[in-house]
C-alpha positions in Angstrom: -22.4 -76.9 156.4 -18.7 -77.4 156.0 -17.0 -79.6 153.6 -16.3 -83.2 154.6 -12.5 -83.3 154.6 -12.4 -87.1 154.8 -13.5 -87.2 151.2 -10.5 -87.6 148.9 -11.9 -86.1 145.7 -13.4 -82.7 145.0 -16.9 -81.9 146.1 -17.8 -80.9 142.6 -15.6 -82.7 140.1 -16.4 -80.1 137.4 -14.7 -77.3 139.3 -11.3 -76.8 140.8 -11.3 -75.1 144.2 -7.8 -73.9 145.2 -9.1 -72.6 148.5 -9.5 -76.1 150.0 -6.3 -78.0 150.8 -7.7 -81.5 150.1 -8.9 -80.3 146.7 -5.5 -78.9 145.9 -3.9 -82.2 146.9 -6.4 -84.1 144.7 -6.0 -82.0 141.6 -2.1 -81.7 141.9 -1.9 -85.5 142.2 -4.4 -86.1 139.4 -2.5 -83.9 136.9 1.0 -84.4 138.4 1.6 -80.6 138.8 2.7 -78.4 141.6 0.4 -76.2 143.6 1.8 -73.1 142.0 1.2 -74.5 138.5 -2.4 -75.4 139.5 -3.2 -72.0 140.9 -1.6 -70.3 137.9 -3.8 -72.4 135.5 -6.9 -71.6 137.5 -6.0 -67.9 137.4 -5.6 -68.1 133.6 -8.4 -70.5 132.7 -11.0 -70.2 135.4 -12.4 -72.8 137.8 -13.9 -75.3 135.3 -11.8 -78.5 135.5 -11.8 -79.1 131.7 -10.5 -75.6 131.1 -7.8 -75.9 133.8 -6.7 -79.3 132.4 -6.5 -77.7 128.9 -4.4 -74.8 130.3 -2.1 -77.4 131.9 -1.8 -79.4 128.7 -3.7 -82.4 130.3 -6.6 -84.4 129.1 
């Protein structure tokens, strides 16, 4: 089953999925970062939201 793109937030709020446009929009807006910054943080820290936030200097 495919993701429901009408949902605004991530399907799993503990993980950051940079392969879904709506999730990229959610996380970039939440943390006020660019898509490039988000993808770089995921590459460095992994997909767990708490680790990505830490890599971005966010809470």
